[in-house]
C-alpha positions in Angstrom: 26.3 -1.4 138.6 27.5 -4.0 137.1 24.7 -3.7 134.1 26.3 -0.2 133.2 30.2 -1.6 133.1 29.0 -4.3 130.5 27.9 -2.0 127.8 30.6 0.8 128.5 33.6 -1.9 128.2 31.9 -3.3 125.1 31.7 0.1 123.5 35.5 0.5 124.8 36.5 -2.4 122.9 34.6 -1.4 120.0 36.0 1.2 119.8 39.9 0.1 120.2 38.9 -2.0 117.4 37.3 0.1 115.6 40.5 2.3 115.3 43.1 -1.0 114.7 41.2 -1.0 111.7 40.9 2.6 110.8 44.8 2.9 111.7 45.5 -0.6 109.3 43.1 0.7 106.3 45.5 4.1 106.7 48.5 2.2 106.8 47.8 0.0 104.0 46.4 3.3 101.7 49.7 5.3 102.6 51.8 2.4 101.5 50.5 0.8 98.8 48.5 4.1 96.8 51.0 6.6 98.0 53.8 4.3 98.2 54.5 6.1 102.2 57.0 4.2 104.4 60.4 3.9 102.3 61.7 7.3 101.9 65.0 7.6 100.1 68.1 7.6 102.9 71.0 9.7 103.7 74.3 8.3 105.0 76.8 10.8 107.3 79.7 10.8 106.0 82.9 12.7 107.8 84.5 14.1 104.1 81.0 14.5 102.0 78.8 15.7 105.5 76.2 13.0 103.8 75.5 11.5 100.8 72.7 9.3 99.3 72.7 5.7 101.0 74.1 3.5 98.2 71.7 1.0 96.6 68.2 1.9 96.9 65.6 1.0 94.4 62.2 2.1 95.3 58.8 4.4 94.5 57.7 6.7 96.3 54.4 9.3 95.3 54.8 7.2 92.3 58.0 8.3 91.0 60.7 5.6 90.8 64.2 6.7 92.8 67.1 4.4 92.1 70.5 5.0 93.7 73.7 3.1 92.6 76.3 1.8 94.6 78.2 4.9 94.8 75.1 6.9 96.1 74.2 8.3 92.8 71.1 9.1 91.7 71.7 7.2 88.3 72.7 4.1 86.6 75.6 2.6 87.4 79.0 3.8 84.9 79.7 1.8 82.1 83.4 2.0 80.8 82.1 1.4 77.4 80.5 4.7 76.6 81.8 8.5 77.4 80.9 9.3 80.2 79.6 12.7 81.0 79.1 13.2 85.3 76.9 16.6 86.3 77.2 17.9 90.1 74.6 19.2 91.8 72.3 19.7 95.0 68.6 18.9 94.7 68.0 20.7 91.9 70.1 18.6 89.5 68.4 15.3 91.7 65.3 16.3 91.0 64.2 14.9 94.4 60.9 12.6 94.9 58.4 14.6 92.8 60.5 13.9 89.8 60.9 10.5 88.6 64.2 8.6 87.8 63.7 9.0 83.8 63.0 12.3 84.0 65.5 13.7 85.8 67.8 16.4 83.8 70.5 13.9 83.0 68.0 11.0 82.2 66.9 13.9 79.7 70.1 14.5 78.5 70.7 11.0 77.9 68.0 10.0 76.2 68.8 13.4 74.1 72.1 13.0 73.4 72.7 12.1 69.7 75.9 10.7 70.7 75.4 8.0 73.2 77.1 9.4 75.9 76.5 8.5 79.7 75.3 10.9 81.4 75.6 10.6 85.5 74.9 12.8 88.4 76.4 12.8 92.0 73.5 14.9 94.1 71.9 15.5 96.9 69.7 18.2 98.9 71.6 20.8 100.1 74.7 19.9 98.5 77.2 22.5 98.1 80.4 23.2 96.2 82.4 22.0 99.3 80.0 18.6 99.5 80.7 18.2 95.6 84.0 18.3 95.7 84.3 15.9 98.5 83.0 13.4 97.0 84.1 13.3 93.6 87.5 13.4 95.6 86.7 10.1 96.7 84.8 8.3 94.3 86.1 10.5 90.7 88.7 8.0 90.3 85.9 4.6 90.5 83.7 7.0 87.6 86.7 8.3 85.5 84.5 10.5 83.7 85.2 12.6 80.2 83.5 15.6 81.2 82.0 17.1 84.2 79.6 19.4 84.5 78.8 22.1 88.0 75.6 23.0 88.0 75.6 26.0 90.8 72.5 28.3 92.0 72.2 31.4 93.6 72.2 30.3 97.2 75.5 27.9 96.9 77.4 30.9 97.3 77.6 30.5 101.0 76.6 26.9 101.1 79.2 25.1 103.4 78.9 21.7 105.3 77.5 22.3 109.1 78.1 19.4 110.4 74.7 19.0 111.8 72.3 16.2 112.9 70.3 15.8 109.7 66.5 16.9 109.3 64.6 13.5 109.4 61.9 15.2 107.2 64.3 16.0 104.2 67.3 14.1 105.3 66.0 10.4 107.0 69.0 7.9 107.7 66.9 5.1 108.7 63.5 3.9 107.6 60.1 5.5 109.8 58.4 3.0 111.9 55.3 3.1 109.2 53.6 5.1 106.6 51.5 7.0 108.8 54.7 7.8 111.2 56.4 9.0 107.7 53.3 11.0 106.3 53.1 12.7 109.7 56.8 13.6 110.4 57.8 14.1 107.1 55.0 16.0 105.4 53.1 17.0 108.6 55.3 18.7 111.0 56.7 21.1 108.0 54.0 23.5 108.8 54.9 23.1 112.7 58.5 23.1 112.7 60.7 25.3 110.6 63.5 24.0 108.4 67.2 24.3 109.7 68.7 27.8 108.3 70.9 28.2 106.0 74.5 28.7 106.2 74.9 32.9 107.1 76.2 35.1 103.9 79.8 35.8 105.4 83.2 36.1 103.4 84.1 33.0 104.8 81.5 30.8 103.6 81.7 32.7 100.3 85.8 32.4 99.7 85.1 28.3 101.1 82.8 27.8 98.1 85.1 29.8 95.6 87.7 27.7 96.8 85.8 24.2 96.4 85.0 25.2 93.1 88.5 26.4 91.7 89.7 22.7 93.3 86.8 20.9 90.9 88.2 22.8 88.1 92.3 21.6 89.5 91.1 18.0 90.0 89.5 17.8 86.9 92.6 19.8 84.9 95.1 17.2 86.6 93.3 14.4 84.9 92.6 16.2 81.6 89.0 16.4 82.0 86.9 19.0 80.0 85.2 21.2 82.6 82.1 23.2 82.4 79.5 25.3 85.4 75.5 25.9 84.8 74.6 28.3 86.8 71.2 28.2 87.9 68.8 30.7 88.8 65.6 30.9 90.7 62.4 31.5 89.4 62.7 34.9 89.8 65.7 35.9 89.2 68.3 37.6 87.3 71.1 35.8 85.5 72.2 39.7 86.4 72.0 39.3 90.2 74.4 39.8 92.5 74.7 35.9 93.3 74.4 34.6 89.4 77.3 37.1 88.3 79.9 36.3 91.3 79.8 32.6 89.6 80.3 34.3 86.1 82.6 36.5 87.1 84.9 33.3 89.2 84.7 31.2 86.1 85.6 34.0 83.9 88.9 34.3 86.3 88.9 30.9 86.5 89.2 29.7 83.0 86.0 27.9 83.3 83.3 27.5 80.4 79.8 29.2 82.3 76.1 28.8 81.1 73.1 30.7 82.4 71.1 28.2 82.2 68.6 31.1 81.2 68.8 34.2 79.5 67.5 37.4 81.0 64.7 37.6 78.5 63.5 33.6 78.0 60.4 32.7 79.1 60.4 30.7 82.2 56.9 29.9 82.9 56.3 26.1 83.7 59.5 25.4 84.7 59.7 25.8 88.0 57.7 23.9 90.5 58.4 26.5 93.5 61.3 29.0 94.0 64.0 26.9 93.2 63.6 23.3 92.3 62.4 22.3 88.4 59.3 20.7 86.9 59.9 18.1 84.1 59.5 20.5 81.2 61.7 23.1 83.0 64.5 19.5 83.6 63.9 19.5 79.8 65.4 22.3 79.6 68.3 22.6 82.1 68.7 19.1 79.8 69.7 21.0 76.1 71.5 23.2 77.9 73.7 20.6 79.3 73.6 19.2 75.6 74.8 22.6 74.3 77.9 22.5 76.6 79.2 19.7 73.7 77.1 18.8 71.4 
């Protein structure tokens, strides 16, 4: 009996050792080859709902992701230059798939013949109320000369829900390791559904429209020029009801409104999914931003 137990214990010990070696190798591969284990972090905020954690500088899946001291995915505001502030959600932010130098604001600054500084305040799933709250807190510190708000059709109802943040999309702390990061961030997306969008109600529509008007009032009180860019989804016409809602609201509020695409424009290669842009799409958005104030 003792002779039978010894090989079993030996096999078990080697199996455990092999598993540990495999985990260490996998952890190293994920951490150093894919830069997993360090996602961009978010902070809960009583006014904004949530925003990017300040002073982050990381590389993830080959893309650099840097956040300044005000929670903006861009450089620190430079008082020596004219500053253009772009407010938006993940379309403006770009997310992890887009490198820091390939966001629409970075490309705008690179291509700007007047050498203005293009800043962005954005976060995944922000709506007009989030943008307004951020502006009320940090806007006077940035002191922009011009403001652009980029709005999608779904922003018509995108109000803060004050729910716990989804750690897959808005983590507030570092994962235990790169393996757990891979499983929780990407693996569970196929099992557990994403949080539901805010309901499409008249009340939510009113909150979002009033927030945009309040952003315009904030800008006018400081004699800041402001414009709105309407971002249709990949298969959405600029004449859709949701896009027309923003265009008509801008007309009523006396705001300059620029559709990102014309109805006839070819969008091939500009989107990486139904909403978000590729690098080529960011170049297109950058050209629209620059066209507002050449």
